C-alpha positions, 0 to 999 in steps of 0.5 A, spaced: 199 294 608 193 289 609 196 284 605 202 284 609 198 284 616 194 278 613 201 274 611 203 274 619 205 267 621 205 269 629 197 270 630 199 273 637 203 278 633 198 279 627 194 286 627 187 286 626 185 293 625 189 297 620 187 305 619 191 310 615 191 317 613 193 319 605 196 326 606 195 330 600 196 337 598 189 339 595 183 335 593 179 337 586 172 337 587 169 332 582 164 327 583 169 321 581 174 324 586 169 324 592 167 317 590 174 315 591 175 319 598 168 315 600 171 308 598 177 309 601 174 311 608 170 305 608 176 301 608 179 306 614 184 310 609 182 317 610 184 322 606 187 329 609 191 335 607 197 337 611 193 342 614 187 338 616 192 333 620 195 339 623 189 342 626 187 335 628 193 334 632 193 341 635 186 340 638 188 333 641 194 336 644 191 343 646 193 343 653 200 341 651 201 346 646 198 351 651 204 349 656 209 349 651 207 356 649 208 358 656 215 356 657 217 358 651 214 365 653 218 365 659 224 363 656 224 368 651 223 373 657 229 370 661 233 371 654 231 379 654 233 381 661 240 384 660 246 380 664 250 384 669 
């Protein structure tokens, strides 16, 4: 990705900062693995599990999620009322 960014021909369209997440199912707690994670983070590629990412999203969108839950509960309550 960084290589592609560096080869952009239009300087106005060039991206100067690329940040990424490497999603993993789990991580082995070994020194070599931890060193690789550290090296990746220094290049702004962050290793995260799906659950880590989900928690980050939940924290940053808590207000939205609270309102969504309120609306969903109201809709569920409306559906449970018998139609006459």
